[in-house]
PyMOL Python script that loads the backbone (N, CA, C, O; Angstrom):
from pymol import cmd

cmd.read_pdbstr("""\
ATOM      1  N   MET A   1     114.507 128.094 -11.743  1.00  0.00           N
ATOM      2  CA  MET A   1     115.643 128.932 -12.083  1.00  0.00           C
ATOM      3  C   MET A   1     116.511 129.091 -10.841  1.00  0.00           C
ATOM      4  O   MET A   1     116.020 129.586  -9.827  1.00  0.00           O
ATOM      5  N   PRO A   2     117.775 128.694 -10.877  1.00  0.00           N
ATOM      6  CA  PRO A   2     118.627 128.827  -9.697  1.00  0.00           C
ATOM      7  C   PRO A   2     118.919 130.286  -9.394  1.00  0.00           C
ATOM      8  O   PRO A   2     119.156 131.088 -10.297  1.00  0.00           O
ATOM      9  N   VAL A   3     118.898 130.614  -8.120  1.00  0.00           N
ATOM     10  CA  VAL A   3     119.127 131.998  -7.726  1.00  0.00           C
ATOM     11  C   VAL A   3     120.361 132.185  -6.855  1.00  0.00           C
ATOM     12  O   VAL A   3     120.790 133.320  -6.649  1.00  0.00           O
ATOM     13  N   GLY A   4     120.935 131.125  -6.344  1.00  0.00           N
ATOM     14  CA  GLY A   4     122.149 131.243  -5.550  1.00  0.00           C
ATOM     15  C   GLY A   4     121.924 131.849  -4.177  1.00  0.00           C
ATOM     16  O   GLY A   4     122.707 132.696  -3.748  1.00  0.00           O
ATOM     17  N   ILE A   5     120.880 131.439  -3.482  1.00  0.00           N
ATOM     18  CA  ILE A   5     120.568 132.008  -2.166  1.00  0.00           C
ATOM     19  C   ILE A   5     121.525 131.453  -1.123  1.00  0.00           C
ATOM     20  O   ILE A   5     121.697 130.239  -1.009  1.00  0.00           O
ATOM     21  N   GLY A   6     122.143 132.344  -0.368  1.00  0.00           N
ATOM     22  CA  GLY A   6     122.905 131.944   0.805  1.00  0.00           C
ATOM     23  C   GLY A   6     124.257 131.325   0.567  1.00  0.00           C
ATOM     24  O   GLY A   6     124.817 130.748   1.498  1.00  0.00           O
ATOM     25  N   ILE A   7     124.816 131.408  -0.620  1.00  0.00           N
ATOM     26  CA  ILE A   7     126.128 130.803  -0.834  1.00  0.00           C
ATOM     27  C   ILE A   7     127.231 131.829  -0.973  1.00  0.00           C
ATOM     28  O   ILE A   7     128.385 131.456  -1.185  1.00  0.00           O
ATOM     29  N   GLY A   8     126.917 133.111  -0.860  1.00  0.00           N
ATOM     30  CA  GLY A   8     127.934 134.139  -0.800  1.00  0.00           C
ATOM     31  C   GLY A   8     128.753 134.325  -2.064  1.00  0.00           C
ATOM     32  O   GLY A   8     129.948 134.607  -1.982  1.00  0.00           O
ATOM     33  N   ARG A   9     128.159 134.180  -3.196  1.00  0.00           N
ATOM     34  CA  ARG A   9     128.899 134.334  -4.444  1.00  0.00           C
ATOM     35  C   ARG A   9     129.275 135.784  -4.709  1.00  0.00           C
ATOM     36  O   ARG A   9     130.384 136.065  -5.163  1.00  0.00           O
ATOM     37  N   GLY A  10     128.367 136.699  -4.432  1.00  0.00           N
ATOM     38  CA  GLY A  10     128.661 138.113  -4.630  1.00  0.00           C
ATOM     39  C   GLY A  10     128.709 138.501  -6.093  1.00  0.00           C
ATOM     40  O   GLY A  10     128.150 137.819  -6.952  1.00  0.00           O
ATOM     41  N   ASP A  11     129.384 139.608  -6.365  1.00  0.00           N
ATOM     42  CA  ASP A  11     129.492 140.110  -7.727  1.00  0.00           C
ATOM     43  C   ASP A  11     130.417 139.234  -8.562  1.00  0.00           C
ATOM     44  O   ASP A  11     131.296 138.567  -8.016  1.00  0.00           O
ATOM     45  N   PRO A  12     130.229 139.230  -9.884  1.00  0.00           N
ATOM     46  CA  PRO A  12     131.151 138.482 -10.748  1.00  0.00           C
ATOM     47  C   PRO A  12     132.574 139.019 -10.617  1.00  0.00           C
ATOM     48  O   PRO A  12     132.785 140.219 -10.442  1.00  0.00           O
ATOM     49  N   LEU A  13     133.525 138.131 -10.703  1.00  0.00           N
ATOM     50  CA  LEU A  13     134.925 138.519 -10.558  1.00  0.00           C
ATOM     51  C   LEU A  13     135.494 139.056 -11.868  1.00  0.00           C
ATOM     52  O   LEU A  13     134.936 138.838 -12.943  1.00  0.00           O
ATOM     53  N   ARG A  14     136.614 139.760 -11.752  1.00  0.00           N
ATOM     54  CA  ARG A  14     137.313 140.239 -12.952  1.00  0.00           C
ATOM     55  C   ARG A  14     137.832 139.036 -13.735  1.00  0.00           C
ATOM     56  O   ARG A  14     138.008 137.963 -13.158  1.00  0.00           O
ATOM     57  N   PRO A  15     138.080 139.192 -15.037  1.00  0.00           N
ATOM     58  CA  PRO A  15     138.517 138.049 -15.855  1.00  0.00           C
ATOM     59  C   PRO A  15     139.804 137.384 -15.372  1.00  0.00           C
ATOM     60  O   PRO A  15     139.963 136.178 -15.560  1.00  0.00           O
ATOM     61  N   ALA A  16     140.718 138.116 -14.765  1.00  0.00           N
ATOM     62  CA  ALA A  16     141.997 137.544 -14.351  1.00  0.00           C
ATOM     63  C   ALA A  16     141.927 136.868 -12.981  1.00  0.00           C
ATOM     64  O   ALA A  16     142.887 136.211 -12.577  1.00  0.00           O
ATOM     65  N   VAL A  17     140.812 137.014 -12.258  1.00  0.00           N
ATOM     66  CA  VAL A  17     140.685 136.479 -10.907  1.00  0.00           C
ATOM     67  C   VAL A  17     139.866 135.205 -10.956  1.00  0.00           C
ATOM     68  O   VAL A  17     138.823 135.152 -11.609  1.00  0.00           O
ATOM     69  N   THR A  18     140.342 134.175 -10.262  1.00  0.00           N
ATOM     70  CA  THR A  18     139.601 132.908 -10.212  1.00  0.00           C
ATOM     71  C   THR A  18     139.025 132.714  -8.809  1.00  0.00           C
ATOM     72  O   THR A  18     139.557 133.236  -7.830  1.00  0.00           O
ATOM     73  N   ARG A  19     137.958 131.975  -8.729  1.00  0.00           N
ATOM     74  CA  ARG A  19     137.303 131.667  -7.464  1.00  0.00           C
ATOM     75  C   ARG A  19     137.647 130.236  -7.089  1.00  0.00           C
ATOM     76  O   ARG A  19     137.527 129.329  -7.912  1.00  0.00           O
ATOM     77  N   THR A  20     138.072 130.033  -5.857  1.00  0.00           N
ATOM     78  CA  THR A  20     138.370 128.677  -5.402  1.00  0.00           C
ATOM     79  C   THR A  20     137.067 127.883  -5.272  1.00  0.00           C
ATOM     80  O   THR A  20     136.053 128.414  -4.818  1.00  0.00           O
ATOM     81  N   SER A  21     137.100 126.633  -5.665  1.00  0.00           N
ATOM     82  CA  SER A  21     135.892 125.815  -5.594  1.00  0.00           C
ATOM     83  C   SER A  21     135.867 124.958  -4.335  1.00  0.00           C
ATOM     84  O   SER A  21     134.992 124.104  -4.190  1.00  0.00           O
ATOM     85  N   ARG A  22     136.805 125.169  -3.429  1.00  0.00           N
ATOM     86  CA  ARG A  22     136.901 124.315  -2.250  1.00  0.00           C
ATOM     87  C   ARG A  22     135.685 124.419  -1.335  1.00  0.00           C
ATOM     88  O   ARG A  22     135.190 123.402  -0.850  1.00  0.00           O
ATOM     89  N   PHE A  23     135.200 125.629  -1.095  1.00  0.00           N
ATOM     90  CA  PHE A  23     134.097 125.820  -0.165  1.00  0.00           C
ATOM     91  C   PHE A  23     132.846 126.366  -0.840  1.00  0.00           C
ATOM     92  O   PHE A  23     131.978 126.911  -0.158  1.00  0.00           O
ATOM     93  N   SER A  24     132.732 126.241  -2.112  1.00  0.00           N
ATOM     94  CA  SER A  24     131.565 126.813  -2.785  1.00  0.00           C
ATOM     95  C   SER A  24     130.865 125.758  -3.629  1.00  0.00           C
ATOM     96  O   SER A  24     131.502 124.953  -4.308  1.00  0.00           O
ATOM     97  N   GLY A  25     129.541 125.784  -3.568  1.00  0.00           N
ATOM     98  CA  GLY A  25     128.748 124.879  -4.382  1.00  0.00           C
ATOM     99  C   GLY A  25     128.516 125.484  -5.755  1.00  0.00           C
ATOM    100  O   GLY A  25     128.928 126.615  -6.012  1.00  0.00           O
ATOM    101  N   PRO A  26     127.871 124.757  -6.624  1.00  0.00           N
ATOM    102  CA  PRO A  26     127.553 125.310  -7.942  1.00  0.00           C
ATOM    103  C   PRO A  26     126.533 126.437  -7.825  1.00  0.00           C
ATOM    104  O   PRO A  26     125.866 126.553  -6.797  1.00  0.00           O
ATOM    105  N   ASP A  27     126.401 127.254  -8.838  1.00  0.00           N
ATOM    106  CA  ASP A  27     125.435 128.346  -8.807  1.00  0.00           C
ATOM    107  C   ASP A  27     124.039 127.787  -8.577  1.00  0.00           C
ATOM    108  O   ASP A  27     123.616 126.851  -9.256  1.00  0.00           O
ATOM    109  N   GLY A  28     123.328 128.366  -7.619  1.00  0.00           N
ATOM    110  CA  GLY A  28     121.968 127.952  -7.336  1.00  0.00           C
ATOM    111  C   GLY A  28     121.850 126.742  -6.433  1.00  0.00           C
ATOM    112  O   GLY A  28     120.746 126.227  -6.255  1.00  0.00           O
ATOM    113  N   PHE A  29     122.930 126.273  -5.861  1.00  0.00           N
ATOM    114  CA  PHE A  29     122.888 125.115  -4.972  1.00  0.00           C
ATOM    115  C   PHE A  29     122.504 125.565  -3.571  1.00  0.00           C
ATOM    116  O   PHE A  29     123.088 126.512  -3.043  1.00  0.00           O
ATOM    117  N   HIS A  30     121.538 124.903  -2.968  1.00  0.00           N
ATOM    118  CA  HIS A  30     121.115 125.247  -1.614  1.00  0.00           C
ATOM    119  C   HIS A  30     120.833 123.947  -0.868  1.00  0.00           C
ATOM    120  O   HIS A  30     119.875 123.251  -1.206  1.00  0.00           O
ATOM    121  N   PRO A  31     121.640 123.596   0.140  1.00  0.00           N
ATOM    122  CA  PRO A  31     121.478 122.311   0.827  1.00  0.00           C
ATOM    123  C   PRO A  31     120.094 122.122   1.453  1.00  0.00           C
ATOM    124  O   PRO A  31     119.560 121.013   1.442  1.00  0.00           O
ATOM    125  N   GLY A  32     119.516 123.182   1.992  1.00  0.00           N
ATOM    126  CA  GLY A  32     118.181 123.058   2.588  1.00  0.00           C
ATOM    127  C   GLY A  32     117.137 122.666   1.564  1.00  0.00           C
ATOM    128  O   GLY A  32     116.250 121.862   1.850  1.00  0.00           O
ATOM    129  N   ALA A  33     117.239 123.229   0.372  1.00  0.00           N
ATOM    130  CA  ALA A  33     116.293 122.878  -0.691  1.00  0.00           C
ATOM    131  C   ALA A  33     116.477 121.425  -1.121  1.00  0.00           C
ATOM    132  O   ALA A  33     115.507 120.747  -1.462  1.00  0.00           O
ATOM    133  N   LEU A  34     117.710 120.953  -1.105  1.00  0.00           N
ATOM    134  CA  LEU A  34     117.975 119.558  -1.459  1.00  0.00           C
ATOM    135  C   LEU A  34     117.335 118.616  -0.447  1.00  0.00           C
ATOM    136  O   LEU A  34     116.703 117.632  -0.832  1.00  0.00           O
ATOM    137  N   TRP A  35     117.492 118.906   0.836  1.00  0.00           N
ATOM    138  CA  TRP A  35     116.876 118.078   1.869  1.00  0.00           C
ATOM    139  C   TRP A  35     115.352 118.114   1.770  1.00  0.00           C
ATOM    140  O   TRP A  35     114.693 117.084   1.911  1.00  0.00           O
ATOM    141  N   LEU A  36     114.803 119.284   1.529  1.00  0.00           N
ATOM    142  CA  LEU A  36     113.354 119.410   1.410  1.00  0.00           C
ATOM    143  C   LEU A  36     112.834 118.621   0.213  1.00  0.00           C
ATOM    144  O   LEU A  36     111.814 117.939   0.311  1.00  0.00           O
ATOM    145  N   ALA A  37     113.527 118.713  -0.907  1.00  0.00           N
ATOM    146  CA  ALA A  37     113.107 117.993  -2.107  1.00  0.00           C
ATOM    147  C   ALA A  37     113.180 116.478  -1.908  1.00  0.00           C
ATOM    148  O   ALA A  37     112.400 115.741  -2.512  1.00  0.00           O
ATOM    149  N   ALA A  38     114.088 116.014  -1.087  1.00  0.00           N
ATOM    150  CA  ALA A  38     114.197 114.582  -0.821  1.00  0.00           C
ATOM    151  C   ALA A  38     113.198 114.126   0.244  1.00  0.00           C
ATOM    152  O   ALA A  38     112.694 113.005   0.183  1.00  0.00           O
ATOM    153  N   ALA A  39     112.914 114.987   1.210  1.00  0.00           N
ATOM    154  CA  ALA A  39     112.084 114.575   2.345  1.00  0.00           C
ATOM    155  C   ALA A  39     110.590 114.576   2.039  1.00  0.00           C
ATOM    156  O   ALA A  39     109.862 113.738   2.570  1.00  0.00           O
ATOM    157  N   VAL A  40     110.119 115.482   1.208  1.00  0.00           N
ATOM    158  CA  VAL A  40     108.677 115.603   0.977  1.00  0.00           C
ATOM    159  C   VAL A  40     108.082 114.338   0.342  1.00  0.00           C
ATOM    160  O   VAL A  40     107.063 113.857   0.837  1.00  0.00           O
ATOM    161  N   PRO A  41     108.657 113.780  -0.718  1.00  0.00           N
ATOM    162  CA  PRO A  41     108.065 112.539  -1.257  1.00  0.00           C
ATOM    163  C   PRO A  41     108.136 111.366  -0.272  1.00  0.00           C
ATOM    164  O   PRO A  41     107.225 110.539  -0.224  1.00  0.00           O
ATOM    165  N   LEU A  42     109.208 111.295   0.504  1.00  0.00           N
ATOM    166  CA  LEU A  42     109.309 110.215   1.488  1.00  0.00           C
ATOM    167  C   LEU A  42     108.249 110.371   2.575  1.00  0.00           C
ATOM    168  O   LEU A  42     107.620 109.392   2.975  1.00  0.00           O
ATOM    169  N   LEU A  43     108.053 111.580   3.046  1.00  0.00           N
ATOM    170  CA  LEU A  43     107.024 111.827   4.054  1.00  0.00           C
ATOM    171  C   LEU A  43     105.633 111.529   3.508  1.00  0.00           C
ATOM    172  O   LEU A  43     104.803 110.951   4.210  1.00  0.00           O
ATOM    173  N   ALA A  44     105.372 111.915   2.270  1.00  0.00           N
ATOM    174  CA  ALA A  44     104.071 111.636   1.662  1.00  0.00           C
ATOM    175  C   ALA A  44     103.833 110.134   1.545  1.00  0.00           C
ATOM    176  O   ALA A  44     102.719 109.662   1.770  1.00  0.00           O
ATOM    177  N   THR A  45     104.866 109.390   1.195  1.00  0.00           N
ATOM    178  CA  THR A  45     104.736 107.929   1.086  1.00  0.00           C
ATOM    179  C   THR A  45     104.440 107.307   2.450  1.00  0.00           C
ATOM    180  O   THR A  45     103.574 106.440   2.568  1.00  0.00           O
ATOM    181  N   VAL A  46     105.158 107.752   3.471  1.00  0.00           N
ATOM    182  CA  VAL A  46     104.930 107.217   4.815  1.00  0.00           C
ATOM    183  C   VAL A  46     103.510 107.552   5.280  1.00  0.00           C
ATOM    184  O   VAL A  46     102.827 106.693   5.839  1.00  0.00           O
ATOM    185  N   LEU A  47     103.068 108.765   5.061  1.00  0.00           N
ATOM    186  CA  LEU A  47     101.706 109.130   5.454  1.00  0.00           C
ATOM    187  C   LEU A  47     100.661 108.320   4.712  1.00  0.00           C
ATOM    188  O   LEU A  47      99.646 107.944   5.298  1.00  0.00           O
ATOM    189  N   LEU A  48     100.886 108.045   3.447  1.00  0.00           N
ATOM    190  CA  LEU A  48      99.952 107.236   2.671  1.00  0.00           C
ATOM    191  C   LEU A  48      99.905 105.803   3.194  1.00  0.00           C
ATOM    192  O   LEU A  48      98.820 105.233   3.312  1.00  0.00           O
ATOM    193  N   VAL A  49     101.026 105.221   3.503  1.00  0.00           N
ATOM    194  CA  VAL A  49     101.063 103.856   4.034  1.00  0.00           C
ATOM    195  C   VAL A  49     100.366 103.797   5.383  1.00  0.00           C
ATOM    196  O   VAL A  49      99.627 102.848   5.647  1.00  0.00           O
ATOM    197  N   VAL A  50     100.580 104.784   6.240  1.00  0.00           N
ATOM    198  CA  VAL A  50      99.923 104.809   7.550  1.00  0.00           C
ATOM    199  C   VAL A  50      98.410 104.949   7.365  1.00  0.00           C
ATOM    200  O   VAL A  50      97.636 104.299   8.067  1.00  0.00           O
ATOM    201  N   ARG A  51      98.001 105.772   6.448  1.00  0.00           N
ATOM    202  CA  ARG A  51      96.562 105.957   6.202  1.00  0.00           C
ATOM    203  C   ARG A  51      95.915 104.680   5.680  1.00  0.00           C
ATOM    204  O   ARG A  51      94.806 104.332   6.086  1.00  0.00           O
ATOM    205  N   LEU A  52      96.612 103.975   4.773  1.00  0.00           N
ATOM    206  CA  LEU A  52      96.059 102.741   4.220  1.00  0.00           C
ATOM    207  C   LEU A  52      96.071 101.616   5.251  1.00  0.00           C
ATOM    208  O   LEU A  52      95.224 100.725   5.196  1.00  0.00           O
ATOM    209  N   ALA A  53      97.013 101.642   6.184  1.00  0.00           N
ATOM    210  CA  ALA A  53      97.096 100.584   7.197  1.00  0.00           C
ATOM    211  C   ALA A  53      96.044 100.760   8.287  1.00  0.00           C
ATOM    212  O   ALA A  53      95.685  99.794   8.960  1.00  0.00           O
ATOM    213  N   ALA A  54      95.558 101.953   8.464  1.00  0.00           N
ATOM    214  CA  ALA A  54      94.599 102.211   9.544  1.00  0.00           C
ATOM    215  C   ALA A  54      93.182 101.839   9.153  1.00  0.00           C
ATOM    216  O   ALA A  54      92.260 101.996   9.953  1.00  0.00           O
TER     217      ALA A  54
END
""", "prot")
cmd.dss("prot")
cmd.show_as("cartoon", "prot")
cmd.util.cbc("prot")
cmd.orient("prot")
């Protein structure tokens, strides 16, 4: 479930006010989580190959 950590969304805006999308990611987007999700399987694969090669 996306929680929107660290992107500064704040409270919902009034109906007549729009939010610029220039500097904001989608709700629940967190770059650190994206890097972690990409790095863990790659690291596990490298560790497995090193273990099998030894």
